[in-house]
LOKOLTOR-555745 format. One line per 4 residues: their letters; for each residue z, x, y of C-alpha. Coordinates in pm, 1 decimal, m for minus. Example, Ala and Ser with C-alpha at 12.3 -4.5 7.8 and 13.67 -1.06 7.14 Angstrom:
<rs>
AS> 780.0 1230.0 m450.0  714.0 1367.0 m106.0
</rs>
This chain:
<rs>
MRTR> 174.3 2137.4 m2091.3  320.3 2186.7 m1759.7  650.8 2054.5 m1606.8  587.2 1748.2 m1425.3
ILVL> 926.3 1634.1 m1351.4  1242.9 1856.7 m1195.5  1579.7 1725.4 m1220.8  1823.2 1893.0 m976.4
DDQK> 2187.8 1794.7 m1075.7  2496.1 2017.8 m1098.9  2638.0 1816.6 m1379.9  2490.3 1967.9 m1692.6
YLRD> 2545.9 1683.7 m1927.6  2367.5 1439.4 m1698.2  2096.3 1689.2 m1613.4  2050.9 1768.1 m2006.8
IVAA> 2046.9 1388.5 m2095.6  1792.7 1296.4 m1814.5  1573.8 1574.8 m1897.9  1590.4 1484.5 m2292.8
VLED> 1526.0 1117.5 m2223.5  1227.3 1190.0 m2006.9  1078.1 1443.6 m2244.7  1122.8 1178.8 m2510.2
AGYP> 925.2 923.0 m2281.6  645.0 1181.3 m2269.9  718.3 1329.7 m1933.8  760.2 1714.7 m1922.1
TLGV> 1077.2 1787.0 m1771.5  1290.5 2083.4 m1635.2  1654.6 2052.2 m1521.3  1812.0 2287.1 m1274.3
ATPE> 2175.2 2315.1 m1145.0  2150.6 2431.4 m785.1  1909.8 2388.0 m491.6  1856.4 2760.8 m517.1
EARQ> 1729.5 2728.7 m859.7  1507.3 2431.7 m757.1  1364.3 2638.2 m467.8  1255.8 2911.2 m707.1
RLDD> 1102.3 2673.8 m947.2  927.9 2445.4 m715.8  642.1 2663.1 m638.2  580.1 2790.8 m994.8
LHPD> 601.7 2446.9 m1155.2  440.1 2220.3 m898.8  632.5 1925.7 m1034.3  507.5 1563.6 m967.2
LLVL> 832.7 1416.5 m904.0  1195.1 1529.9 m839.9  1521.6 1354.4 m968.3  1762.7 1464.2 m696.9
DVSL> 2156.5 1416.1 m701.6  2295.0 1330.2 m364.6  2607.5 1554.3 m436.3  2508.0 1914.4 m470.3
PGTT> 2725.4 2244.5 m479.3  2739.7 2351.5 m96.2  2513.4 2104.1 38.8  2385.4 1747.6 m30.2
GFVF> 2068.6 1604.8 m174.7  1990.9 1473.0 160.7  1982.1 1809.1 325.7  1789.7 1930.6 31.3
LEEL> 1532.8 1651.6 67.9  1468.4 1732.5 453.3  1429.6 2079.7 366.1  1145.4 1979.4 122.4
RGRS> 1002.8 1733.8 362.9  983.3 2022.0 626.6  736.9 2213.5 374.6  383.5 2066.2 377.8
AWRT> 356.1 2127.0 16.9  632.9 1892.2 m58.1  601.2 1627.6 203.8  462.9 1378.1 m28.0
LPVI> 664.2 1463.8 m349.4  790.1 1146.1 m488.4  1195.3 1166.4 m517.9  1441.7 960.3 m705.8
MVSG> 1786.7 1001.6 m551.1  2095.7 950.7 m785.6  2444.7 908.9 m681.6  2769.3 767.6 m845.0
DPGK> 2856.5 625.0 m499.6  2623.3 333.8 m408.7  2721.8 364.7 m49.0  2566.3 692.2 m20.4
LLAV> 2223.8 553.0 m123.1  2212.6 334.5 173.7  2042.8 602.9 371.6  1723.9 591.7 150.4
EGRA> 1688.3 206.3 183.0  1354.2 130.2 336.7  1220.6 477.7 282.3  880.6 476.2 120.1
DVVG> 924.6 849.4 m4.1  1256.4 793.4 m195.3  1406.9 561.2 m449.9  1765.4 543.6 m501.3
LTKP> 1930.0 482.7 m827.3  2315.3 436.9 m888.5  2494.1 631.4 m1157.7  2546.5 544.9 m1432.5
FDIS> 2202.6 400.8 m1426.0  2011.0 233.8 m1703.1  1782.8 521.7 m1838.8  1506.3 258.2 m1892.3
ALVA> 1531.9 176.6 m1534.1  1479.8 540.0 m1447.1  1185.8 551.9 m1684.4  1026.9 251.5 m1546.1
EIER> 1066.3 387.1 m1189.0  894.1 720.0 m1283.8  610.8 512.6 m1483.1  575.3 325.6 m1140.5
LLGP> 564.4 635.9 m926.2  362.4 854.2 m1167.6  181.9 629.8 m1414.9  228.8 627.7 m1792.3
PALT> 297.0 966.4 m1922.6  m60.8 989.3 m2112.0  m215.3 963.1 m1765.3  6.5 1216.5 m1591.1
HSA> m58.7 1514.8 m1829.4  m266.0 1627.7 m2117.7  m122.9 1713.8 m2468.7
</rs>
């Protein structure tokens, strides 16, 4: 079973909780702490979705997102951006390629959004 969701968040506890919940919901998930780790893993994992924190060490999720969109392989990758500051998510309003969720978010809202974007886990991967 290959990883379908990549979680990029520098806060280990949040990254681990999100990954565990998504795994329990049936979505294979890998968490990474830095944009460098994410860059290294994107090409091997070919994830179907990225959960991306807005605040990252040395950069922002917005800068990383634009870098991704500059690569043809990742132009259409669904992205869920998360932030503890709802004002920072105003930049994604109206974008068709990004969904914004404010931390702390209801984990069921995250799972529902992923299901909306990818479909139920049984349809997105084989056991």
